[in-house]
N, C-alpha and C positions, 0 to 999 in steps of 0.2 A: 323148441320142439314143434314139429309139424303136427297140426291138429287136423284130424280127418273128419270130413262131413260128407254125408250122402244126400244128394238132391235129385229130384226128377224134373223133367222139362216143365211140367205144369204144377209144381209143388207150391202151394200157397197155404201153409198150415194155419196161418192166423186169420184166414178169411172164412166166412160161412159158405155153405154149399152153393148158394146162388151166385155169390161173388166169384167163387172158384170157377164155375161153369162159364160165366161171362169172361173171366180172364183167359180161360182156355180158348174160347172162341175168338177173342181178340188176337191172341198170339198166332193162332192158326191163320187167321185172315191176314195178319201182318206179314207172315212168312210167305204167303201166297202172292202178295203184292210186291214184295221186295224182289227186284230182278236178279236173275242168275243166267250166266251165258250158256253153260252146258253142264251136264252131269259130270261129276268129278269125284272119284273115290277118295275118301278122307276129308272131303269138304265139311266144314263146320256150319254150313248153312242152317241145318235143322237145330243145331245146338246154340246158335248165336244168341237167342233170347236169354239163355242162362249165362253165357259167358259175359255178356255186356253188363250183367248185374254187378260184376266185380270191377267194372271200370271206375276210375276216379271221376269226380264231377266235371273237371275241365281237362281236355286233352288238346294240346297245341298241335301235335302230330302223332298219328297212329302209324307205327312201323311194323311191317310184316316181313321178317327175313326169310320165311318159308311160305310165300304167299299162295302158291298154287293158283287157283282162279279167284283168289281174293274175296271169298265169301264174307269174311268178317268185316273187311273194310267197306264192302258194298253195303252190308247191313248197317254199319255204323254211319256211313254217309246218308243212307236213307232215313235214319233216325236222328240225324244232326248231332252225333256224339263226338265228332272230332273236326278240327279246322282244316287239316291237310293230311296227306297220306304219303307213305314211302313204301313201295312194293318191290320185293326182290325174290327171285327164285333162281336156283342154280341150273334149272332146266331152261335153257335159252328159248326153246320152242314155245313153252308155256308163257313165259314173261313177254315174249314178242307178240303172242296172240292177245294177251291182256292189254298191252300198250296200243296195239292197232284198234282194238275194240273201243278204247277210251278216246283215242285221237281221231279215228276215221271209221266209225261203225258202218257207214253206208258202203264204203269201198270194200270193207271186210266181207260184208254179207253178199255183195254183188259177186265177188269171186267164189265165195262159199256156194252160192246158188249154182254156179257153173259146174263145180265139182259134184255137188249133191245130185244135180239133175243127170249127170253122166251115168249113174248106176241104173237108170231106167231106159237107156238107149236100146235100140233094136239089137237082138242077139247078144245081150249083155246080161250075165248073171250078177246080181247085186252083191253076192258074197265074194265071188271072184274079183269083182271090181274093187271091193275093200282091200283085198290082199295086194292088188296092183298098186293101190294108193299107199298102202303100208310100206311096200318096197320102195316107192318113191320117197316116202317120209324118211326111211332109213338111209337114204343116200346122203343125208346131211343138209342142214340149213333149210328146212322146209318153209314155204311161205305160210303166213298166218292162217289163211283159209284152209289149207290142207291140214294143218294141225287141228283146226276146229272140226273138220270132217272126221278125222281119225277119232277124236274124243267123242263126237256125236254117235259114232257107230261101234266103238269098241265095247266089248262085254264089260258090264259093271262099271262103265266110266273109268276104267283103270288102265293107264299106260304102264306096262311092265316091260322090263328090260332083261336081256340075256347077258351072259358074261362078257360078250363083245360090245355091249352098250347098244344093242339093236332092240327096238321095240318089237315084242313078240306076242302081244296079246291078241287073242282071236276076236272076231266080230260078233256082235249080237245078231243072231239070225232072225230074231223076232221083230226087229224094227229097222227102219232105214235111216235113222238119225233125225234130229229135230228139223222141222220144215223151215225153210229160209225166212218166211214171213214171221214166224214165231221168234227166230233168232234175231231178226231185225228189231222187233219190238223191245226185246230185252237188251240188246247191244246198245240201242239208242238211249235207253233208260240209264244204263250203267255209265255211258259217256256223259250224260247230263249230270250225274252225281259226282263223277271223279275228274272230269276234264278241267285243266288249268289249275288244279291243286294237288296233283299227284306226280311223284317222281318214280321212275322205273330203273331197276338195276338187275344185272345178271352177274352176280359175284358170290364169293363165299360169305356165309352168314356172319362170320366174325368181323369181316370188314364193315358190314352194315351196322353191327352193334357198336362199333367205334364211332359211328355218326350220331348215335342216340344221345340226347341231352335231357337234363332235368326239365320236366314239363311234357316230355314225350311219353307215350305208352308203347311199349314193345309187346306185341302179341306173337308168340311163337308156337307153331304147329309143326315140329320137326319130324323127320322120318322116325317111326316107332321102332323100338329095338327088335321086335319080332319079324319085321318085314324088309330088312335092308341087306339080306344076304340070300344065297342060294341060286338055283338055276333060273328063277324067274322073279327077280326082286322087283318091288313096286316103285323104287325110286332110282333116279339116274345116279345118285350119289348117296353114300352112307353117312353116318354121324358117329364120331368118337364120343363115348359117354363122358369120359374124364375131361376132355377138352370142352365139352358143352357145359359141364358143371363149373369149370373154371371161368367160362365166359359169363355165366350167371353171377358168380361171385364178384367179378369185375363190375357188373352192372350195380350190384349192391353197394360196392365201394364208391361208385359215382352217383349214388342216389337216383338212379334211373328206374322207374317203375316198370314192371313187366308181368305178363301172364303167360303160362305155358300149358298147352295141351300135350300130354305125353303119356302114352301107354295106358294101362288100365287092366281090366280083368273080365273074363267071361265065366260065369259060374264060379267054380273054385280054382280055375286056371288063371294065374297071374302072368302078365307079360312084362318082362324086363324088370330092372331095378327101379325102386323109388328114388326120386331126387333126395339128396342127403339132408338131414335135419340141420346141419350147419348153415344152410341157406336161409333158415328161419321163415319158411314158406307156409302159407295156409294150403292144405291139401283137401280138395273137394272131389268126390266121386260122383260123376253125372250119370244118371240112369239113361242110357242111350237106346233102351228098348230091347226087344228079343233079338238074340243072335241069329242071323240068317243062316250062318254055317252050321250052328247047332241044330236048327230046324231041319236042314237038309240031312243031318245025321240022325234024325228021329228024336232029338232031345229038345227040351224046353229050358233055355238058359237066358239069363239077362246079361247084356254087355254094359259094363261101367267104364267110362273114360275118365282118366285122371286130369284134373285141372289144378294148377299150382299158381298161387297169387303171391307176389313179392311182398316183403315185410312192410313196405311203405304204404300199401293200399289194402292189406288184408282186413277182412271184415269181422274177424272172430276175436279181436282183442278189446 
């Protein structure tokens, strides 16, 4: 049976008030220092300190089949929690960007600076410039610096796609994207953490799961059930629920440990199906803070994200 637990980011029930405040400050400072390349919707950067609490003591290789910008692997490398890493994403533009960041951060930022600076040219409207760059991005096979610029300027850090597979998210009119010198600092730090011990793939997640071995930890943050369809879906590819459950079952049979971030709830509204009890998972609800969407609608509601821990490493037994 899946046991449900609710936890907050700075939840330390067994510590006194002074220790709790110190722990809170330490975690805030730790997240500030840990590098991140660019804002990316769905990133688990802020929740990483909770998620890694459920890691096993030793990890030969941390595998992310839905890596995005690899926030959890970067955090894990920063804290010395895994020996090596395997990063995969079905979105080729994102995984190419990440690989370029790790293997050649200076070249990446040099090209990014050229694109970023272009929005300030004479007789150039910065918002119109973004849409010209988005059009270029949608022609296919964008270079890594262009992808970085799109992510840096897109509203909410969210690349969204129409039914034709074209990125259609508007730009954030309030900002011009991260300054190149700040990107360089973070990109070089990420390269230092991941270079020469990271593999990169652009394939179906099921192919990546076949590579996993005992001693690896697979962390999965797949497309959530509520955001993979419609006129402006958040992901380039959806996820079949039954296929995903079967893939987790196969990992159980092979004694491969895994952790899954998958859906959750805001207020009384629940998103998607829970993973089935037959998988024998520990189910944790992480308090991710106030819902920004609810706030816009004049409500005060808390968002909880579901975290599932495989039976080999669950902490509640």
